[in-house]
C-alpha positions as CSV (number, residue, x, y, z in Angstrom):
1,X,-59.0,-110.8,142.6
2,X,-57.4,-111.7,139.3
3,X,-59.5,-113.2,136.5
4,X,-58.2,-116.3,134.7
5,X,-59.0,-116.6,131.0
6,X,-58.7,-119.8,129.0
7,X,-57.0,-119.3,125.6
8,X,-56.0,-121.8,122.9
9,X,-52.3,-122.0,122.3
10,X,-51.2,-120.1,119.3
11,X,-49.0,-122.9,118.0
12,X,-51.5,-125.3,116.6
13,X,-53.0,-125.9,113.2
14,X,-56.3,-127.4,112.2
15,X,-56.9,-129.5,109.1
16,X,-60.5,-130.3,107.9
17,X,-60.9,-133.7,106.3
18,X,-63.8,-135.0,104.3
19,X,-64.0,-138.8,104.2
20,X,-66.7,-141.4,104.5
21,X,-64.4,-143.8,106.4
22,X,-64.8,-144.7,110.0
23,X,-62.3,-143.0,112.4
24,X,-60.3,-146.1,113.2
25,X,-60.0,-146.9,109.5
26,X,-58.8,-143.4,108.6
27,X,-56.2,-143.6,111.4
28,X,-55.1,-146.9,110.0
29,X,-54.8,-145.4,106.5
30,X,-52.8,-142.4,107.9
31,X,-50.4,-144.9,109.6
32,X,-49.9,-146.8,106.4
33,X,-49.7,-144.0,103.8
34,X,-48.2,-141.2,105.9
35,X,-45.9,-143.5,108.0
36,X,-47.6,-142.1,111.1
37,X,-48.3,-143.9,114.4
38,X,-51.8,-142.9,115.4
39,X,-53.2,-144.9,118.3
40,X,-56.5,-144.6,120.1
41,X,-56.2,-142.4,123.2
42,X,-57.3,-143.9,126.5
43,X,-59.5,-140.8,127.1
44,X,-62.2,-139.4,124.9
45,X,-63.8,-136.0,124.7
46,X,-67.0,-135.9,126.8
47,X,-69.7,-133.4,126.2
48,X,-73.3,-132.8,127.2
49,X,-73.1,-134.5,130.7
50,X,-71.1,-137.4,129.3
51,X,-73.8,-138.5,126.8
52,X,-71.6,-137.8,123.8
53,X,-68.0,-139.0,123.5
54,X,-65.6,-138.2,120.6
55,X,-62.8,-140.8,120.4
56,X,-59.3,-139.3,119.8
57,X,-56.5,-140.9,117.9
58,X,-53.1,-139.4,118.8
59,X,-49.6,-139.5,117.4
60,X,-46.6,-138.0,119.2
61,X,-44.2,-137.3,116.4
62,X,-40.9,-137.0,118.2
63,X,-39.0,-136.4,115.0
64,X,-40.9,-133.2,114.2
65,X,-41.5,-132.2,117.8
66,X,-45.3,-132.1,117.4
67,X,-48.4,-134.0,118.5
68,X,-51.3,-134.7,116.2
69,X,-54.8,-135.6,117.1
70,X,-57.4,-137.1,114.7
71,X,-60.9,-136.7,115.9
72,X,-64.3,-137.1,114.2
73,X,-66.6,-134.1,114.0
74,X,-69.9,-136.1,114.0
75,X,-71.1,-138.5,116.7
76,X,-74.5,-140.2,116.4
77,X,-76.3,-141.1,119.6
78,X,-79.3,-143.4,119.7
79,X,-82.0,-142.6,122.2
80,X,-85.3,-144.2,123.1
81,X,-88.2,-141.8,122.5
82,X,-91.0,-143.3,124.6
83,X,-92.3,-146.5,126.0
84,X,-95.7,-146.3,124.2
85,X,-96.6,-147.9,120.9
86,X,-97.6,-145.0,118.8
87,X,-96.4,-143.4,115.6
88,X,-93.6,-141.5,117.4
89,X,-92.3,-144.3,119.6
90,X,-89.0,-146.1,119.0
91,X,-85.4,-145.1,118.7
92,X,-84.2,-141.7,117.5
93,X,-80.8,-140.9,116.2
94,X,-79.3,-137.6,117.1
95,X,-76.2,-136.1,115.4
96,X,-73.8,-134.2,117.6
97,X,-71.0,-132.1,116.3
98,X,-67.6,-131.3,117.8
99,X,-67.5,-128.0,115.9
100,X,-71.2,-127.2,115.0
101,X,-70.3,-124.4,112.6
102,X,-68.3,-126.8,110.5
103,X,-71.0,-129.5,110.0
104,X,-69.8,-130.6,106.6
105,X,-66.4,-131.6,107.8
106,X,-66.1,-135.3,108.8
107,X,-62.8,-135.2,110.7
108,X,-60.3,-132.7,112.2
109,X,-56.6,-133.1,112.5
110,X,-55.2,-130.9,115.2
111,X,-51.5,-130.4,115.0
112,X,-49.7,-128.9,118.1
113,X,-46.0,-128.0,118.4
114,X,-43.4,-126.8,116.0
115,X,-45.3,-126.1,112.7
116,X,-43.6,-124.9,109.5
117,X,-46.0,-123.7,106.9
118,X,-44.2,-125.4,104.1
119,X,-44.1,-128.8,105.9
120,X,-47.8,-128.4,106.8
121,X,-48.8,-127.7,103.2
122,X,-46.8,-130.7,102.1
123,X,-48.5,-132.9,104.8
124,X,-52.0,-131.8,103.7
125,X,-51.0,-132.5,100.1
126,X,-50.0,-136.1,101.2
127,X,-53.3,-136.5,103.0
128,X,-55.1,-135.5,99.8
129,X,-53.3,-138.3,97.9
130,X,-55.1,-141.0,100.0
131,X,-57.9,-142.4,97.8
132,X,-60.4,-142.6,100.7
133,X,-60.0,-138.9,101.5
134,X,-62.2,-136.7,99.4
135,X,-60.4,-133.5,100.5
136,X,-58.3,-132.1,103.2
137,X,-57.4,-128.4,103.8
138,X,-56.2,-126.0,106.4
139,X,-58.8,-124.2,108.5
140,X,-58.3,-120.7,109.7
141,X,-58.7,-121.2,113.5
142,X,-59.9,-117.6,113.9
143,X,-63.1,-118.5,112.1
144,X,-64.1,-121.1,114.7
145,X,-66.4,-120.1,117.5
146,X,-66.3,-123.4,119.3
147,X,-62.5,-123.4,120.1
148,X,-63.2,-124.5,123.6
149,X,-64.2,-127.9,122.2
150,X,-60.7,-128.3,120.8
151,X,-59.0,-128.0,124.2
152,X,-57.8,-131.4,125.4
């Protein structure tokens, strides 16, 4: 019986973005400054038995024949610890990461399709010009162990 393996497509790039903005606000800034058209996707990434959801903002750039996805790396969930009234009762915040080995990155921009290195470097430079973005840079996708989390 043949064995099926799941592999990431080779034609994608990943940009790490550091910013303290909310995801919807960053998508709005990208739309204004980069002349993009990011919209909130109808589906979110669900992990850990659907207790953690990562919203996705997507842009199908028909002019450059590529699709771009903006997704946050951090998601905070609020859980009730216990019903008792002791020192450890109450709500507890848990931080979940899309890519756990890249905890310092706030957002990822996944770019699929026809990618030219020169155009990609120019695009990242334009992202870095947005005042609310602390830094943006290309990530070597071979260094990521959790690539299965980027399949959507």
